[in-house]
C-alpha positions as CSV (number, residue, x, y, z in Angstrom):
1,M,-96.5,101.4,-51.2
2,S,-98.9,100.0,-53.1
3,G,-99.1,100.7,-56.4
4,R,-94.9,99.8,-56.4
5,A,-92.9,96.5,-56.3
6,V,-92.5,96.1,-52.4
7,T,-87.7,96.1,-52.1
8,I,-85.8,94.9,-49.4
9,R,-85.0,98.5,-48.2
10,D,-88.7,99.4,-47.9
11,L,-89.3,96.7,-45.7
12,E,-86.7,97.4,-43.7
13,S,-87.5,101.1,-43.1
14,C,-90.0,99.8,-41.2
15,C,-88.5,96.9,-39.5
16,E,-89.2,97.8,-35.6
17,H,-86.9,95.4,-34.4
18,P,-83.6,95.6,-32.8
19,Q,-82.2,93.6,-35.6
20,F,-78.4,94.2,-37.4
21,H,-78.2,92.3,-40.4
22,G,-74.2,92.6,-40.6
23,P,-71.0,93.0,-38.0
24,L,-70.9,94.5,-35.0
25,P,-68.4,96.9,-34.6
26,P,-66.6,95.4,-31.5
27,L,-66.3,98.5,-29.4
28,E,-70.3,98.7,-30.0
29,R,-70.6,95.5,-28.5
30,H,-72.3,96.4,-25.1
31,H,-73.3,99.3,-26.5
32,H,-76.9,100.6,-27.8
33,Q,-76.8,101.5,-31.4
34,R,-78.4,103.6,-33.3
35,H,-81.1,101.8,-35.7
36,G,-80.6,104.4,-38.1
37,E,-77.4,105.4,-38.6
38,D,-75.3,101.8,-37.7
39,C,-77.6,99.4,-39.0
40,Q,-76.4,97.4,-42.0
41,H,-79.2,95.0,-43.5
42,S,-78.1,92.6,-45.6
43,H,-81.4,90.2,-45.5
44,G,-85.0,91.2,-45.3
45,H,-88.6,90.8,-44.1
46,L,-90.0,89.1,-47.4
47,S,-93.5,89.7,-48.2
48,G,-94.1,90.6,-51.5
49,A,-91.7,91.5,-54.6
50,V,-88.7,91.4,-53.7
51,T,-85.1,92.9,-55.0
52,A,-81.2,93.1,-54.2
53,P,-80.8,94.5,-51.2
54,A,-78.4,97.4,-50.4
55,H,-75.0,97.5,-50.5
56,G,-73.1,95.9,-46.9
57,P,-70.7,97.7,-45.1
58,T,-67.3,98.6,-47.5
59,R,-65.1,99.2,-43.9
60,P,-63.3,102.2,-45.9
61,R,-60.7,102.7,-43.2
62,Q,-59.5,99.1,-43.3
63,Y,-59.8,98.9,-47.4
64,R,-57.1,102.7,-48.0
65,A,-55.4,101.0,-45.6
66,L,-54.6,97.8,-47.7
67,L,-54.3,100.1,-50.8
68,I,-51.5,102.1,-49.5
69,S,-49.6,98.7,-47.8
70,L,-49.9,97.7,-51.4
71,G,-48.4,100.2,-53.4
72,I,-45.1,100.6,-50.6
73,S,-45.1,96.8,-49.7
74,L,-44.4,96.1,-54.2
75,V,-41.9,98.5,-54.1
76,M,-39.7,97.4,-51.3
77,M,-40.6,93.4,-52.1
78,F,-38.7,93.8,-55.5
79,L,-35.9,95.6,-53.7
80,E,-35.7,93.5,-51.0
81,M,-36.0,90.1,-53.9
82,V,-32.9,91.5,-56.0
83,A,-30.2,92.6,-53.3
84,G,-31.3,89.2,-51.3
85,L,-30.2,87.5,-55.3
86,L,-27.2,90.2,-55.3
87,T,-25.8,89.4,-51.1
88,G,-26.7,85.4,-51.1
89,S,-28.7,86.0,-48.2
90,L,-31.3,83.6,-47.6
91,M,-32.5,85.5,-44.6
92,L,-33.4,88.5,-47.1
93,V,-34.3,86.5,-49.9
94,S,-37.0,85.3,-47.2
95,D,-37.9,87.8,-46.1
96,A,-39.0,89.2,-49.6
97,I,-40.8,86.4,-50.3
98,H,-42.9,87.0,-47.2
99,M,-43.2,90.3,-48.3
100,L,-44.3,88.6,-51.8
101,S,-47.1,86.4,-49.5
102,H,-48.4,89.5,-47.6
103,V,-48.3,91.2,-51.2
104,L,-50.5,88.8,-52.3
105,A,-52.5,88.8,-49.1
106,L,-53.2,92.6,-49.0
107,G,-55.0,92.2,-52.9
108,I,-56.9,88.9,-51.3
109,G,-58.2,91.2,-48.5
110,L,-59.4,93.9,-51.0
111,L,-60.5,92.1,-53.2
112,A,-62.5,90.2,-50.2
113,L,-63.9,93.6,-48.7
114,R,-64.7,94.6,-52.5
115,M,-67.0,91.3,-53.0
116,A,-68.3,91.0,-49.3
117,S,-70.1,94.8,-49.8
118,R,-71.4,94.2,-53.1
119,P,-74.8,94.0,-53.4
120,C,-76.1,90.8,-53.3
121,G,-79.6,90.0,-54.5
122,E,-81.8,87.2,-52.9
123,H,-80.1,84.2,-53.3
124,L,-77.5,85.1,-50.5
125,P,-79.6,86.3,-47.7
126,F,-76.5,86.4,-45.8
127,G,-74.8,88.2,-47.7
128,L,-71.0,87.9,-48.9
129,Y,-69.5,88.4,-45.8
130,R,-67.9,84.6,-46.0
131,L,-65.5,85.8,-48.5
132,E,-64.0,88.0,-45.8
133,V,-63.4,84.6,-43.6
134,L,-62.2,82.7,-46.9
135,G,-59.6,85.5,-47.7
136,A,-58.6,85.1,-44.0
137,L,-58.1,80.8,-44.5
138,L,-56.0,81.8,-48.0
139,N,-53.7,84.1,-45.9
140,G,-53.3,81.3,-43.2
141,L,-52.5,78.4,-45.7
142,S,-49.7,80.8,-47.7
143,L,-48.1,82.2,-44.4
144,L,-47.6,78.2,-43.8
145,G,-46.5,77.5,-47.0
146,M,-43.4,80.2,-47.1
147,S,-42.9,79.1,-43.3
148,L,-42.9,75.9,-43.9
149,W,-40.9,76.6,-46.9
150,I,-38.5,78.8,-45.4
151,I,-37.8,75.8,-42.9
152,Y,-36.3,73.6,-44.9
153,E,-34.0,76.0,-46.9
154,G,-32.8,77.7,-43.3
155,L,-31.8,73.3,-42.3
156,E,-30.0,73.2,-45.8
157,R,-28.3,76.3,-44.8
158,L,-27.3,74.6,-42.0
159,I,-25.8,71.5,-43.2
160,R,-24.1,74.1,-46.1
161,P,-23.5,77.1,-45.3
162,V,-23.4,80.2,-47.5
163,A,-21.1,83.5,-47.4
164,I,-23.1,86.8,-47.4
165,D,-22.5,90.3,-48.4
166,G,-23.6,92.0,-44.8
167,R,-23.2,95.8,-45.6
168,E,-25.5,95.3,-48.1
169,L,-28.0,92.8,-46.8
170,L,-28.5,95.7,-43.7
171,V,-29.3,98.6,-45.6
172,I,-31.7,97.1,-47.4
173,A,-32.9,94.6,-43.6
174,V,-33.0,98.6,-42.7
175,L,-35.3,99.8,-45.1
176,G,-37.1,96.9,-45.2
177,L,-38.0,96.9,-41.3
178,V,-39.2,101.1,-42.0
179,V,-41.4,100.1,-44.5
180,N,-43.1,97.1,-42.5
181,L,-43.7,99.1,-39.8
182,A,-45.2,101.7,-41.8
183,S,-47.8,99.4,-43.0
184,L,-48.5,98.3,-38.9
185,I,-48.8,101.4,-38.3
186,V,-51.5,102.6,-41.6
187,M,-53.7,98.9,-40.6
188,H,-53.0,99.5,-37.0
189,R,-54.9,102.7,-37.2
190,A,-57.6,101.8,-40.1
191,G,-58.6,99.0,-37.4
192,I,-58.3,94.9,-37.0
193,E,-61.0,93.7,-35.8
194,D,-62.2,91.9,-38.7
195,L,-60.6,88.3,-39.6
196,N,-59.8,89.3,-42.8
197,T,-58.5,92.3,-41.9
198,R,-56.1,90.5,-39.2
199,G,-55.2,87.8,-41.9
200,T,-53.3,90.5,-43.5
201,W,-52.1,92.3,-40.3
202,Y,-50.2,88.9,-38.9
203,H,-48.8,89.1,-42.9
204,L,-47.2,92.5,-41.7
205,L,-46.7,91.6,-38.1
206,A,-44.4,89.2,-40.3
207,D,-42.5,90.6,-42.4
208,A,-41.7,93.1,-39.8
209,V,-40.0,91.1,-37.1
210,S,-38.7,89.3,-40.3
211,S,-37.4,92.5,-41.0
212,L,-35.8,93.0,-37.2
213,L,-34.0,89.8,-37.5
214,V,-32.3,90.6,-40.5
215,V,-31.3,93.3,-38.7
216,I,-29.6,91.6,-35.3
217,G,-28.1,88.7,-37.9
218,A,-26.3,91.7,-40.6
219,I,-24.6,93.1,-37.6
220,V,-23.8,90.0,-35.6
221,Y,-22.3,88.7,-39.1
222,L,-20.9,92.2,-40.2
223,Q,-18.8,91.3,-36.3
224,T,-18.1,87.9,-36.2
225,G,-18.5,86.7,-39.7
226,W,-20.7,84.0,-38.2
227,T,-22.8,82.1,-41.4
228,M,-25.3,80.2,-39.1
229,I,-26.5,83.7,-37.8
230,D,-28.7,83.8,-41.3
231,P,-30.4,80.7,-41.2
232,L,-30.9,79.9,-37.6
233,L,-32.3,83.3,-37.8
234,S,-34.1,82.3,-40.5
235,L,-36.2,80.2,-38.6
236,L,-37.4,81.5,-35.9
237,V,-38.7,83.8,-38.3
238,A,-40.5,80.4,-39.6
239,V,-41.2,78.8,-36.9
240,L,-43.5,81.6,-35.5
241,V,-44.8,82.3,-38.9
242,A,-46.5,79.3,-38.2
243,K,-47.8,79.7,-34.8
244,W,-49.9,83.0,-36.2
245,A,-50.8,81.0,-39.2
246,V,-52.3,78.0,-37.2
247,G,-54.3,80.6,-34.7
248,L,-55.0,81.9,-38.3
249,L,-56.6,78.6,-39.7
250,R,-58.3,77.7,-36.7
251,E,-60.3,81.1,-36.5
252,A,-61.1,81.0,-39.8
253,G,-62.4,77.1,-39.4
254,V,-64.1,77.7,-36.3
255,I,-66.0,80.2,-38.1
256,L,-66.8,78.2,-41.5
257,L,-68.1,75.0,-39.5
258,E,-71.0,77.5,-38.2
259,R,-69.1,76.7,-34.4
260,K,-70.4,78.2,-31.5
261,P,-68.5,81.9,-30.8
262,D,-65.3,81.0,-27.9
263,H,-66.3,84.2,-26.1
264,I,-70.6,83.1,-25.8
265,D,-71.4,80.9,-22.9
266,L,-74.7,78.9,-23.6
267,A,-75.2,77.9,-19.7
268,E,-74.2,81.6,-18.6
269,L,-76.9,83.2,-21.7
270,G,-79.8,80.4,-20.5
271,T,-79.3,81.5,-17.3
272,R,-79.2,85.1,-17.8
273,L,-82.5,85.4,-20.3
274,H,-84.1,83.6,-17.6
275,A,-83.0,85.7,-15.1
276,E,-83.6,88.9,-17.1
277,F,-87.3,87.3,-18.0
278,P,-88.9,86.2,-16.4
279,E,-91.5,85.3,-18.2
280,I,-89.5,82.9,-20.5
281,V,-90.5,79.3,-19.5
282,Q,-87.7,77.2,-21.3
283,I,-85.6,78.2,-24.3
284,H,-84.7,75.0,-26.6
285,D,-83.5,74.3,-30.1
286,L,-80.9,77.0,-29.4
287,H,-78.1,77.8,-32.3
288,I,-75.5,80.3,-32.5
289,W,-73.4,81.0,-35.1
290,E,-70.6,83.3,-36.8
291,I,-71.0,84.0,-40.4
292,T,-68.2,87.1,-40.1
293,S,-65.9,88.4,-37.2
294,H,-68.6,89.6,-35.0
295,Y,-71.7,89.2,-37.2
296,I,-73.3,87.1,-34.8
297,C,-76.8,85.4,-35.5
298,F,-78.6,83.7,-33.0
299,S,-82.2,81.3,-33.5
300,A,-84.5,79.8,-30.6
301,H,-87.6,78.4,-30.0
302,I,-88.7,80.1,-26.6
303,V,-91.8,78.6,-24.6
304,I,-93.7,81.3,-22.5
305,A,-97.4,81.7,-21.4
306,D,-99.3,81.7,-23.4
307,R,-100.4,84.7,-24.9
308,R,-101.5,87.5,-28.0
309,L,-99.1,87.6,-30.2
310,S,-99.5,91.3,-30.6
311,E,-98.4,91.6,-27.1
312,T,-95.5,89.2,-27.3
313,H,-93.5,92.4,-29.7
314,H,-91.6,94.4,-26.4
315,L,-91.1,91.0,-25.2
316,R,-89.1,90.1,-28.3
317,T,-87.2,93.4,-28.8
318,A,-85.9,93.4,-24.8
319,I,-84.7,90.1,-25.5
320,A,-82.5,91.2,-28.8
321,S,-81.8,94.1,-26.7
322,R,-80.5,92.4,-24.2
323,L,-78.3,89.5,-26.4
324,R,-76.4,92.7,-27.9
325,Q,-75.7,94.5,-25.6
326,S,-74.8,91.6,-23.5
327,F,-72.9,88.8,-25.9
328,G,-72.2,90.9,-28.7
329,I,-75.6,89.2,-31.6
330,G,-76.9,91.3,-34.0
331,H,-79.0,89.1,-35.2
332,A,-81.4,87.2,-33.3
333,V,-84.8,85.6,-34.5
334,I,-87.2,84.1,-32.3
335,Q,-89.8,81.9,-32.4
336,F,-92.6,82.0,-29.6
337,E,-94.1,79.1,-28.2
338,S,-97.2,78.4,-25.6
339,Q,-96.7,76.6,-23.1
340,S,-100.2,75.6,-23.2
341,G,-99.7,74.1,-26.2
């Protein structure tokens, strides 16, 4: 590589340790991946002149599914809003607002995926993966805000009941349910393993549940004329959506605060490393955090008996492989220290 600038792509092609500088597919957390085909790098081993790294993973299946869902949701949103205003149904208007919220959620998800796949340059060594988490955070906040609005309107309708047009309500609600179920199927087939996609999927699920309850409410109203069914079911939807929103916000907050992933037990990790690698005398300055969903990083100082640096390569590779296979840690930075030092 003499005679020209050394790029991060060049340096990564010489990288022999089993690092994954990007999210690991959940199904591959406990299986060995072929380094040349599946390793997605977003930073390099800096030496010499540096240029921007290659594109990160674009999650094409998720992107295509989000785009399809966005198109059909836009059509249905306008239809439900107009019908809800004409029929006077809070359930239908709230369902249209849910649809608006998940149209925004789908747009946020698409933008986050697009931005996360862009080359990030040397100033962003971990790439733009955090945008996926920020997208999930915005989706969670919008879900929570919409659920609070529906709770307020539902309580108002309980105090001052409003008559609704049951037949038109039922027809539009069935159409909305079909659209929501179709979107859910498209998204589920594409995969919802990352937090950003899961946030948009929660929006779709909320709309599907809301549409189902609209159908039930319309049938009950047509049979009994009971106007209270509309606000009561609206409140039920709002409570469910609020619960999902809080869970999504918690997951996003955990990653943004760089808290240890819940599925990793530090005591178990240390015990297993000591048991499998008798060369390890002590582990300290241990840090484990998540950049985005399934992109888990590890750094630690490991004390071993004094030896040549060249003799530590196999041990470092073996430890990194064990961390990936047993704990889903794709990026491990290990600093060896001499016991005698």
